[in-house]
C-alpha positions in Angstrom: 0.0 -0.1 0.0 3.1 2.4 1.0 4.7 1.6 -2.7 1.5 2.9 -3.9 1.5 6.0 -2.6 4.9 6.9 -3.7 4.7 5.7 -6.6 1.0 7.6 -8.0 2.7 11.1 -7.4 6.4 10.4 -9.1 4.5 8.4 -12.2 2.4 11.6 -12.5 5.0 14.5 -12.4 7.2 12.5 -14.7 4.1 12.5 -17.8 3.8 15.8 -16.9 7.2 17.2 -17.3 9.0 14.3 -19.1 8.7 12.3 -22.2 5.3 10.7 -20.8 7.1 7.2 -20.3 6.9 5.6 -17.1 10.3 5.0 -15.3 10.7 2.4 -12.7 11.7 4.2 -9.2 16.0 2.7 -8.2 15.1 0.0 -5.6 17.2 2.4 -2.6 14.8 5.2 -3.5 13.1 5.1 -0.1 16.7 5.4 1.9 17.2 8.6 -0.3 16.5 11.7 1.3 13.8 12.6 -1.0 12.2 9.1 -0.7 11.9 9.2 3.3 8.4 8.3 4.8 8.3 12.0 6.2 9.4 13.7 2.8 6.6 12.0 1.0 4.1 13.0 3.7 5.2 16.4 2.7 5.0 15.6 -1.2 1.7 14.0 -1.4 -0.5 15.0 1.5 -2.3 17.9 -0.1 -3.1 21.2 2.0 -6.7 21.2 2.9 -8.8 23.9 1.2 -9.0 27.1 3.6 -12.6 28.3 4.1 -12.5 32.5 3.6 -13.6 33.7 7.1 -16.0 36.6 6.7 -16.0 39.4 9.1 -18.8 39.5 11.3 -21.1 42.2 10.5 -21.1 44.6 13.5 -25.1 45.3 13.6 -25.3 48.4 15.7 -29.3 48.5 17.6 -30.5 51.9 18.1 -32.0 52.6 21.8 -35.7 53.1 21.1 -36.3 56.4 22.1 -38.7 56.8 25.1 -41.9 58.4 24.1 -41.7 61.9 25.6 -44.8 62.3 28.7 -46.7 65.6 27.2 -45.5 68.5 29.4 -48.5 70.7 31.0 -47.6 74.0 31.6 -48.4 76.3 34.6 -50.9 78.0 32.8 -52.5 74.9 31.6 -52.1 73.1 35.3 -54.1 76.4 36.7 -56.8 76.4 34.4 -57.9 72.6 34.5 -57.6 73.1 38.5 -60.4 76.1 38.8 -62.2 74.8 35.7 -62.4 71.0 37.6 -63.2 72.4 41.5 -64.7 76.0 40.9 -67.7 75.0 40.4 -67.8 72.1 42.7 -67.1 74.4 45.4 -69.3 77.2 44.4 -72.5 74.4 44.5 -71.6 73.1 47.9 -71.0 76.7 49.4 -74.6 77.6 47.8 -76.2 74.3 49.9 -74.3 75.0 53.3 -76.0 78.5 52.9 -79.2 77.6 51.6 -78.9 75.2 54.7 -77.6 77.8 57.4 -80.6 80.4 56.2 -83.7 77.7 56.7 -82.0 76.8 60.1 -81.6 79.8 60.7 -85.6 80.3 60.2 -86.1 77.8 62.5 -84.3 78.9 65.0 -85.4 82.7 64.8 -89.2 80.9 64.9 -88.8 78.3 67.4 -89.8 75.3 65.1 -88.6 72.2 63.9 -87.1 71.6 67.5 -85.9 68.1 67.0 -84.0 68.6 63.7 -82.3 71.3 65.4 -81.6 68.5 68.4 -80.1 66.4 66.0 -78.1 69.2 64.2 -76.1 70.1 67.3 -75.6 66.8 68.2 -74.2 66.4 64.4 -72.2 69.5 64.5 -71.4 69.3 68.2 -73.1 72.6 69.5 -74.0 72.8 72.1 -76.9 75.7 71.2 -78.3 76.6 68.3 -76.2 79.9 67.8 -73.2 77.9 68.1 -74.5 75.9 65.2 -75.9 78.8 63.1 -71.5 79.8 63.3 -70.6 75.7 62.2 -73.1 76.0 59.3 -72.1 79.4 57.8 -69.6 78.6 55.2 -66.6 81.1 54.5 -65.5 81.8 50.9 -65.2 80.0 48.0 -61.7 81.7 47.3 -60.0 80.1 50.8 -61.3 76.7 49.5 -59.9 77.4 46.2 -56.2 78.3 47.7 -56.4 75.7 50.2 -57.3 73.2 47.6 -54.6 74.8 45.0 -51.7 74.3 47.5 -52.4 70.9 49.3 -53.6 68.7 45.9 -50.4 70.8 43.8 -53.5 72.3 41.7 -54.8 68.6 41.8 -51.3 66.4 40.7 -50.9 65.1 43.9 -51.4 61.3 44.4 -53.8 61.4 47.0 -56.1 64.0 44.9 -55.4 61.3 41.5 -55.5 58.2 44.1 -58.1 59.5 46.5 -59.8 62.8 45.2 -58.6 63.7 48.5 -57.8 67.7 47.3 -56.8 68.9 50.9 -54.4 66.6 52.8 -57.4 65.7 55.3 -56.3 62.3 57.0 -57.4 59.0 58.6 -57.8 57.9 61.7 -60.5 55.7 61.4 -59.4 52.1 60.0 -63.2 51.5 59.0 -63.4 54.0 56.8 -61.9 54.5 53.2 -58.1 55.9 52.9 -54.6 55.0 51.5 -51.4 55.3 53.1 -49.3 58.8 52.7 -45.6 56.4 52.6 -44.7 58.5 55.0 -44.4 58.0 59.0 -45.4 60.2 62.3 -43.3 58.8 65.4 -43.3 55.4 63.8 -46.9 55.1 63.0 -47.9 55.0 59.5 -49.9 58.2 58.2 -53.3 57.7 56.0 -55.1 60.2 54.3 -59.0 60.0 53.6 -60.1 58.2 50.8 -63.4 60.0 48.5 -65.9 58.8 46.1 -65.3 62.4 44.4 -64.0 66.3 44.5 -68.2 67.2 45.3 -67.3 64.4 48.5 -64.0 66.0 49.4 -65.3 69.6 49.4 -68.2 68.5 51.5 -66.4 66.8 54.1 -63.7 69.7 54.2 -66.4 72.1 55.4 -68.0 69.9 57.9 -64.7 69.5 59.3 -63.9 73.1 59.8 -67.5 73.3 61.2 -66.9 71.0 64.0 -63.3 71.3 64.6 -62.3 73.1 68.4 -59.3 74.3 65.6 -61.6 76.3 63.9 -63.4 78.3 66.6 -62.5 81.8 66.0 -62.8 81.3 62.7 -66.4 80.3 63.1 -66.6 83.1 65.5 -65.5 85.6 62.6 -67.2 84.1 59.2 -70.2 85.0 60.7 -69.9 88.7 60.5 -67.6 88.8 57.4 -67.1 87.2 54.0 -63.5 89.1 53.6 -61.2 85.8 52.6 -58.3 88.0 53.8 -60.1 88.4 57.1 -61.0 85.3 57.7 -57.1 83.3 56.7 -55.4 84.3 59.9 -58.0 81.8 61.4 -56.8 79.4 59.5 -53.4 78.9 60.9 -54.1 75.7 62.8 -54.7 74.1 59.4 -50.6 73.5 58.4 -47.6 73.1 60.5 -46.6 76.1 59.1 -49.1 78.2 61.4 -49.6 82.4 59.9 -46.6 81.3 57.4 -49.6 79.1 55.8 -51.9 81.7 56.1 -49.7 84.5 54.5 -49.1 81.7 51.7 -52.9 81.2 50.7 -53.2 85.1 50.4 -50.4 85.1 48.2 -52.3 82.3 45.8 -55.5 84.5 46.3 -54.4 87.5 45.1 -52.0 86.4 42.6 -54.7 84.2 40.8 -57.9 86.5 41.5 -59.6 83.6 43.2 -61.8 86.1 44.7 -63.5 86.4 41.8 -65.0 83.5 42.6 -66.7 83.9 46.0 -70.7 84.4 45.8 -71.6 88.0 47.4 -75.6 88.6 48.3 
């Protein structure tokens, strides 16, 4: 088998470059340098065909641009706030004012004693005079200013998820509420969750009508509807105290909120 491997290339070479005659190899061919097995391997072993390696194409993936959230201008944000809340607050104000005038008639005529007794209990009033003070609503402009400040013009999470416009806390685990995401003295803070903005405004007025913190406000709003005269009595609404009331005054003035006040 080895002889054939050796002879074939030699015979072919002779036929190509010689006279075409087949020449026999000498008997000592395998002992010569050119005839060694190693050189024969070099001669007879054909190199394997080298595959051409194509360079890999580098695919550049363009990062998809995230759609930008539409930016809402301050002007549009304020316009949306006023268009949404002003009619609601005015509606609640008119209902409360009508109720106040109705109860005033009951007190003057000394009628509807049972109804008056139930109302005194509901509003924690000791007598009919205190009840009237509790029922008298304060100007729409103040409510708008507080709503703007407490809800960041209706953009806060509490306004969106809970219709809570005024940052009213909840201390009753049995009522609808949401966690504020913060804590006070290692206790989780909860805010009330309302069915609607109208419900939130009604509850806000009722809170002011019943809380000890606004006794001075109730005393004075019987005699005046001037928002700037009544604002100092909201100092207990915020930890900022009197500074809070000054901010509210600036909001009312800058945004002309007093034009939404209902005057007789």
